[in-house]
C-alpha positions as CSV (number, residue, x, y, z in Angstrom):
1,M,-20.8,7.8,-16.6
2,G,-18.8,5.0,-16.2
3,S,-17.0,3.6,-13.4
4,R,-13.2,1.9,-13.7
5,S,-13.9,-1.8,-13.2
6,T,-10.8,-4.2,-11.9
7,E,-11.3,-6.4,-14.5
8,A,-10.3,-4.2,-16.9
9,Y,-6.6,-3.5,-15.4
10,P,-5.9,-7.4,-14.7
11,F,-2.3,-7.7,-13.0
12,V,-0.3,-9.8,-15.0
13,P,3.0,-10.6,-13.4
14,T,6.0,-10.4,-15.8
15,T,8.7,-13.4,-15.8
16,P,11.0,-11.1,-13.9
17,Q,8.5,-10.8,-11.1
18,I,7.7,-14.5,-11.1
19,I,11.6,-15.5,-10.8
20,G,11.8,-13.1,-7.5
21,A,8.8,-14.0,-5.6
22,G,10.4,-17.7,-6.1
23,A,13.8,-16.2,-5.1
24,G,11.9,-14.6,-2.0
25,I,9.8,-17.9,-1.2
26,F,13.4,-19.9,-0.8
27,L,14.5,-16.8,1.6
28,L,11.7,-16.9,3.4
29,A,12.2,-20.7,3.9
30,G,16.0,-20.4,4.7
31,L,16.9,-22.5,1.4
32,W,19.9,-21.9,-1.1
33,T,20.1,-18.3,0.4
34,P,23.4,-17.2,-1.1
35,L,21.8,-18.2,-4.6
36,A,18.5,-16.8,-3.7
37,G,19.9,-13.7,-2.2
38,A,21.6,-13.1,-5.8
39,L,18.7,-14.1,-7.6
40,V,16.7,-11.3,-5.8
41,T,19.5,-8.8,-6.6
42,V,19.8,-9.4,-10.2
43,V,16.5,-9.8,-11.0
44,E,15.2,-6.8,-8.5
45,A,18.3,-4.6,-10.7
46,W,16.3,-5.9,-13.7
47,I,13.0,-4.7,-12.9
48,A,14.7,-1.4,-11.6
49,Y,15.7,-0.6,-14.9
50,S,13.6,-2.1,-17.5
51,R,10.6,0.2,-15.9
52,S,9.9,3.6,-16.1
53,G,8.8,5.5,-13.0
54,D,10.1,5.4,-9.6
55,P,12.5,2.7,-8.9
56,S,13.4,3.1,-5.2
57,T,11.3,-0.1,-4.3
58,P,13.1,-2.5,-6.7
59,L,16.5,-1.1,-5.6
60,M,16.0,-1.2,-1.9
61,L,14.7,-5.0,-2.8
62,A,18.1,-5.6,-4.4
63,A,20.1,-3.9,-1.7
64,L,18.5,-6.3,1.0
65,G,18.9,-9.4,-1.7
66,A,22.5,-8.3,-1.9
67,A,22.9,-8.5,1.9
68,L,21.5,-11.6,2.2
69,A,23.8,-13.3,-0.4
70,M,26.7,-12.1,1.5
71,V,25.6,-13.2,5.3
72,G,24.5,-16.4,4.5
73,P,22.3,-18.5,6.4
74,G,21.8,-17.5,9.7
75,A,21.3,-19.9,13.2
76,L,17.6,-21.0,12.1
77,S,17.8,-21.5,8.4
78,I,17.0,-24.9,7.1
79,E,20.3,-25.3,5.7
80,C,22.7,-24.3,8.4
81,P,22.9,-27.7,10.9
82,V,22.3,-27.8,14.4
83,V,25.3,-27.9,16.7
84,R,24.9,-29.2,20.4
């Protein structure tokens, strides 16, 4: 009997996943928050509607990206100047 090897089914990221990961890194770093949030929204909606299966996770991430794009950078963000 055979067993499934993980080498037979490697994870290959697609273009939207790579773009979304890059935008997520910008959000984590606090750089270009409105632009990165809008990019996450578009990419996650693209992922949700281009795949079959349950779209709940990409749609939730799209909603979070839209919320971050509207709120903008926070006080501890890199792009927010320190006021003393």
